[in-house]
C-alpha positions in Angstrom: 0.0 0.0 0.0 1.0 3.6 -0.4 1.3 5.4 3.0 2.2 8.8 4.2 3.6 9.7 7.6 3.3 13.3 8.8 6.1 14.0 11.4 9.5 12.4 11.7 10.2 12.4 15.4 10.6 9.2 17.5 7.2 8.1 16.6 7.0 9.2 12.9 10.5 8.1 11.8 10.0 4.7 13.5 6.5 4.1 12.1 7.6 5.1 8.6 10.6 2.7 8.6 8.7 -0.1 10.1 5.8 0.2 7.6 8.3 0.2 4.8 9.9 -3.0 6.3 6.4 -4.6 6.1 6.4 -4.0 2.3 4.5 -0.7 2.0 5.6 2.3 -0.1 6.1 5.1 2.5 6.7 8.8 2.2 7.5 10.7 5.5 7.0 14.4 5.6 8.4 17.0 8.1 8.8 20.8 8.0 12.3 20.6 9.5 14.6 20.5 6.4 17.7 19.8 8.4 16.0 16.7 10.0 14.8 15.5 6.6 18.3 15.9 5.1 19.8 13.7 7.8 17.1 11.1 7.5 17.4 11.0 3.7 21.1 10.2 4.2 20.2 7.5 6.6 21.4 9.4 9.7 19.2 9.6 12.8 18.7 13.1 14.4 18.3 11.3 17.7 19.4 8.1 19.4 17.2 5.0 19.0 18.8 1.5 19.0 18.3 -0.3 15.6 16.3 2.5 13.9 19.2 4.0 12.0 20.0 0.6 10.5 16.4 -0.1 9.6 16.0 3.3 7.9 19.2 2.8 5.8 18.0 -0.6 4.8 14.5 0.6 3.7 15.9 3.7 1.9 18.0 1.2 -0.2 14.9 -0.7 -1.2 13.2 2.5 -2.5 10.1 1.8 -0.4 11.0 4.7 2.0 11.7 8.3 1.3 11.7 11.5 3.3 10.7 15.0 2.1 9.6 18.5 3.2 7.2 18.6 0.2 3.7 17.9 1.6 2.3 17.4 -2.0 4.1 14.1 -1.9 1.2 12.7 0.1 -1.2 13.0 -2.8 -1.1 9.4 -4.0 -1.2 7.8 -0.5 -4.1 5.6 0.4 -3.6 6.1 4.2 -2.1 9.0 6.0 -0.6 8.7 9.5 -0.3 11.8 11.7 2.6 11.3 14.1 3.4 14.8 15.4 4.2 15.9 18.9 1.6 16.9 21.5 3.7 18.6 24.3 2.3 20.2 27.4 1.3 23.9 27.0 3.8 26.3 28.5 1.4 27.8 30.9 -1.2 25.1 31.5 -1.6 21.3 32.1 -3.4 20.8 28.8 -1.9 19.4 25.6 -0.6 21.8 22.9 -2.2 20.5 19.7 -0.8 23.1 17.4 1.4 20.5 15.6 -1.7 18.3 15.1 -3.7 21.1 13.6 -0.8 22.3 11.4 -0.5 18.8 10.0 -4.2 18.6 9.3 -4.3 22.0 7.6 -1.2 21.2 5.5 -2.6 17.8 4.5 -6.2 18.8 3.7 -5.7 20.5 0.3 -4.2 17.3 -1.1 -7.1 15.0 0.0 -8.9 15.0 -3.3 -10.3 11.5 -3.2 -11.7 9.1 -0.6 -8.9 8.4 1.9 -8.2 7.5 5.5 -6.4 9.8 7.9 -5.1 8.0 11.0 -4.0 9.7 14.1 -1.2 8.0 16.2 -0.3 11.0 18.4 -1.4 11.0 22.0 -4.3 13.5 22.2 -7.2 14.5 24.5 -10.3 12.5 24.0 -12.5 14.1 21.4 -9.7 15.3 19.1 -10.4 12.7 16.4 -14.0 13.9 16.0 -12.8 17.5 15.7 -10.2 16.4 13.2 -12.9 14.7 11.1 -15.0 17.9 11.1 -12.0 20.0 10.1 -11.0 17.7 7.3 -14.5 17.5 5.9 -14.6 21.3 5.7 -11.0 21.9 4.4 -10.3 19.0 2.0 -11.6 18.8 -1.6 -13.0 15.3 -1.0 -15.1 16.5 2.0 -16.9 13.8 3.8 -15.1 11.1 1.7 -12.2 11.7 4.0 -12.5 9.4 7.0 -10.6 9.6 10.3 -9.4 6.7 12.5 -7.2 6.6 15.6 -4.4 4.0 16.1 -2.6 4.9 19.4 1.1 4.1 19.6 2.6 2.1 22.5 6.3 2.3 21.7 8.9 2.8 24.3 12.0 4.9 23.6 14.9 2.6 23.4 12.7 -0.2 22.1 10.7 1.6 19.4 11.5 -0.7 16.5 10.7 -4.0 18.4 7.5 -2.4 19.9 6.3 -1.4 16.5 7.1 -4.6 14.7 6.2 -6.9 17.6 3.4 -5.1 19.4 1.5 -6.6 22.3 -1.8 -5.3 20.8 -3.1 -3.2 17.9 -5.9 -0.8 18.8 -7.9 1.1 16.2 -10.8 3.5 16.6 -12.8 3.5 13.4 -16.2 4.7 12.1 -16.9 2.0 9.5 -16.1 -1.7 8.7 -14.3 -0.5 5.5 -12.0 1.7 7.5 -11.2 -1.2 9.8 -10.5 -3.5 6.9 -8.1 -0.9 5.4 -6.1 -0.8 8.6 -6.2 -4.6 8.8 -4.6 -4.5 5.3 -1.9 -2.1 6.6 -1.0 -4.4 9.5 -1.7 -7.7 7.7 1.8 -9.1 8.4 1.4 -8.4 12.1 -2.0 -9.9 12.2 -0.7 -13.0 10.5 1.6 -13.4 13.6 -1.6 -13.4 15.7 -1.1 -9.9 17.2 -4.2 -9.1 19.3 -6.5 -6.7 17.5 -9.0 -4.4 19.2 -11.4 -2.4 17.1 -13.5 0.3 18.8 -14.9 3.8 18.5 -12.7 6.9 18.2 -13.1 8.1 21.8 -12.2 4.8 23.3 -9.1 4.4 21.1 -8.0 7.9 22.2 -8.4 7.0 25.9 -6.5 3.8 25.7 -3.0 5.4 25.5 -3.6 8.1 28.1 -5.3 5.6 30.4 -2.3 3.2 30.1 0.1 6.0 30.8 -1.9 7.2 33.8 -2.0 3.6 35.2 1.8 3.1 34.8 2.5 6.5 36.4 0.2 5.6 39.3 2.0 2.3 39.8 5.4 4.0 39.8 4.3 6.6 42.2 2.6 4.1 44.4 5.9 2.2 45.0 7.7 5.5 45.5 5.1 6.5 48.1 5.9 3.2 49.8 9.6 4.2 49.6 8.8 7.3 51.7 7.2 5.1 54.3 10.2 2.7 54.2 12.6 5.6 54.8 10.6 6.7 57.8 10.3 3.2 59.3 13.6 1.6 58.4 12.1 -0.9 56.0 13.5 -1.9 52.6 11.5 -0.9 49.6 13.4 -3.2 47.2 12.3 -6.3 49.2 8.8 -4.9 49.6 8.6 -4.4 45.8 9.8 -8.0 45.2 7.2 -9.4 47.5 4.4 -7.3 46.0 5.4 -8.2 42.5 5.0 -11.9 43.2 1.3 -11.3 43.5 0.0 -12.1 40.0 -2.7 -9.4 40.5 0.1 -6.8 40.8 3.2 -8.0 38.9 6.8 -6.7 38.9 6.7 -4.3 36.0 6.9 -0.6 36.9 7.1 -1.5 40.6 10.7 -0.5 41.1 11.1 2.4 43.5 13.6 5.2 42.7 13.9 8.7 41.2 10.6 8.4 39.4 9.5 8.9 35.8 10.2 11.7 33.3 10.5 12.1 29.6 8.2 13.4 26.9 5.2 11.1 27.6 4.2 10.2 31.1 4.4 13.6 32.9 2.7 15.6 30.2 0.1 12.9 29.4 -1.2 12.6 32.9 -1.4 16.4 33.2 -3.2 16.7 29.9 -5.5 13.9 31.0 -6.4 15.8 34.2 -7.0 19.0 32.2 -9.3 17.2 29.7 -11.3 15.6 32.6 -11.9 19.1 33.9 -13.1 20.3 30.5 -15.5 17.3 30.4 -16.8 18.2 33.9 -15.4 15.0 35.5 -12.2 16.4 37.1 -12.9 14.7 40.4 -12.4 11.3 38.6 -8.7 12.1 38.1 -7.8 14.1 41.1 -5.6 11.2 42.3 -3.3 11.9 39.4 -2.3 15.2 40.9 -0.9 13.3 43.9 0.8 10.8 41.5 2.5 13.8 39.9 3.5 15.3 43.2 4.9 12.0 44.6 7.0 11.7 41.5 8.5 15.2 41.9 9.1 14.7 45.6 11.6 11.9 44.7 13.8 14.4 43.0 13.7 16.7 46.0 14.5 13.7 48.3 17.5 12.8 46.2 18.9 16.3 46.4 18.3 16.2 50.2 20.2 13.0 50.5 23.2 14.3 48.6 23.3 17.5 50.6 23.3 15.4 53.8 26.2 13.3 52.6 28.4 16.3 51.9 27.9 17.9 55.2 24.7 20.0 54.9 25.8 22.4 52.1 26.8 22.0 48.4 29.0 25.1 48.4 32.5 24.2 47.6 31.5 20.6 46.9 32.1 18.6 43.8 29.3 16.3 42.7 29.4 13.5 40.1 26.2 12.6 38.2 25.9 9.3 36.3 23.0 9.8 33.8 21.4 12.7 31.9 18.7 11.0 29.8 15.3 10.4 31.4 15.8 6.6 30.9 18.6 4.3 29.6 19.0 3.5 25.9 17.7 7.0 24.9 19.2 10.5 24.4 16.0 12.2 25.4 16.4 14.7 28.2 12.8 16.1 28.2 11.7 16.4 31.8 14.7 14.3 32.8 14.7 13.6 36.6 18.5 13.2 36.4 19.1 16.7 35.0 16.5 18.2 37.3 18.5 16.9 40.3 21.8 18.0 38.8 20.5 21.5 38.1 19.1 21.8 41.7 22.5 20.9 43.2 24.2 23.4 40.9 21.8 26.1 42.0 22.7 25.4 45.6 26.4 26.0 44.8 27.7 22.5 43.8 30.2 22.0 41.0 28.3 19.3 39.0 30.0 17.0 36.5 27.7 14.8 34.4 28.2 11.8 32.2 25.8 9.9 30.0 26.6 7.5 27.2 24.2 9.1 24.7 22.5 12.2 26.0 25.3 14.7 26.8 24.9 16.8 23.6 21.2 17.3 24.4 21.9 17.8 28.0 24.6 20.5 27.3 22.2 22.3 25.0 19.5 22.4 27.7 21.8 22.8 30.7 25.0 24.5 29.5 26.0 25.6 33.0 26.7 22.0 34.1 30.0 20.4 33.3 30.3 17.2 31.2 32.8 14.4 31.4 33.7 12.0 28.6 33.6 8.9 30.8 31.9 7.6 33.9 35.2 7.5 35.8 36.0 11.1 34.7 32.6 12.2 36.1 33.5 10.5 39.4 37.0 11.9 39.8 37.6 14.0 42.9 33.9 14.2 43.8 32.5 14.4 47.3 29.4 12.4 46.3 28.5 10.4 43.3 24.8 10.0 42.2 23.5 7.2 39.9 20.5 8.9 38.3 19.9 6.9 35.1 20.3 3.2 35.1 22.6 2.7 32.1 24.2 -0.8 32.2 27.7 0.6 32.4 26.9 2.3 35.7 25.1 -0.7 37.1 28.1 -2.9 36.2 30.8 -0.4 37.4 33.6 -1.7 39.6 33.2 -0.1 43.1 36.9 -0.7 43.9 37.9 1.2 40.7 35.6 4.1 41.4 36.9 4.2 45.0 40.3 5.1 43.7 39.2 8.2 41.8 36.6 9.9 44.1 37.6 12.3 46.9 34.9 11.1 49.4 33.4 7.6 49.1 29.7 8.6 49.1 27.2 7.2 46.6 23.5 7.7 46.1 21.8 4.9 44.1 18.7 6.8 43.0 17.5 3.9 40.9 18.1 1.1 43.4 20.1 -1.0 40.9 23.4 -1.4 42.6 24.4 -4.1 45.1 24.8 -2.2 48.4 27.1 -4.8 49.9 29.7 -4.4 47.1 29.9 -0.6 47.4 30.0 -0.7 51.2 32.8 -3.3 51.0 34.7 -0.8 48.8 34.4 1.7 51.6 31.5 3.7 50.3 28.6 5.2 52.3 25.7 3.9 50.2 22.3 5.5 50.1 19.3 4.2 48.1 15.9 5.7 48.0 13.7 3.8 50.4 16.5 1.5 51.6 18.0 1.1 55.1 21.3 3.0 55.7 23.1 -0.2 56.7 
């Protein structure tokens, strides 16, 4: 089939490459000429394992191309909108300006019956508004149909999540539209991928509801972490015991610094804002506490570090392992690691950061911090070392080797991924969030 993809960020570039790998003829469009130039040369403008190789492979087949020319969508049978929906600068609600820009740019080229499919995470009701707008603005009018097909990809696992999804959800308004999407995903359905067909509103709610649930689960175990710190209990053991209950499970039940990135924080806030617009704000008031618990973990980490360096950061050198909001990504949007690093800097610390992939993005957003080219260099002569993003190289670091380069043997394991006994044996004062001090 001939497909177009509007937007070439994490979602759009991944979706375009993966659809081409399924045998479709795909054109991906973006207004950012520099980004399109990189992608056309097979170079990723961001870090995502395996995606660069897949794009280069599909470019070579001729089934994938990138352009800034929106008229290239004219022959496509299905159009996927994959643009960003960030939080508004001065409110909790989602900024849909990229969605409406994409719709307005696409509409003049919809001259025949076609299907426009949203994949972006949006407030419930957006799909219906999009349909009305396309009917008014496109030459084909009511022959343009809208569907919603929420994405569930994780940064760092985007390719595998797209090609091996745990479910495919589509919101459609007719059997014909559903069949068209079944044709798009025929290869995945042949592998018995679960398929859920529903209405537009339900499909829009699936993604934000999933993110709200995951954020709640993370903040729940972090709330238990606060109780553990007050009582001397161990949140890691508590989490293990809770996770063995099949009704609860282990995933997203690891206490630590909390969540960040470009999805969970802004999605739960936009969900609350939309509930208010619908007059059911009380249904989601618990998400405000979920958000506050998450942010408190950052403050608690700063407090622990200050305590270990004698009550003040002035004149102290601090090493930070991690800048990305999660491992296997270079994304620093709402990064808990950089939030903590910046807070310590503001209080007078000299902060040296290392990250395997995210230092360029971190330096652009936080130029006042210092950056080291290796994990050991970031630890050299520091008074306290903080592990803030659980990259494998930090988890596997040799405590004895680190002990030889630091000035004071203090470490904060804000992700609870290190073995406390190993670091204490190397002479470190070890602190984990929600863990006993000894």
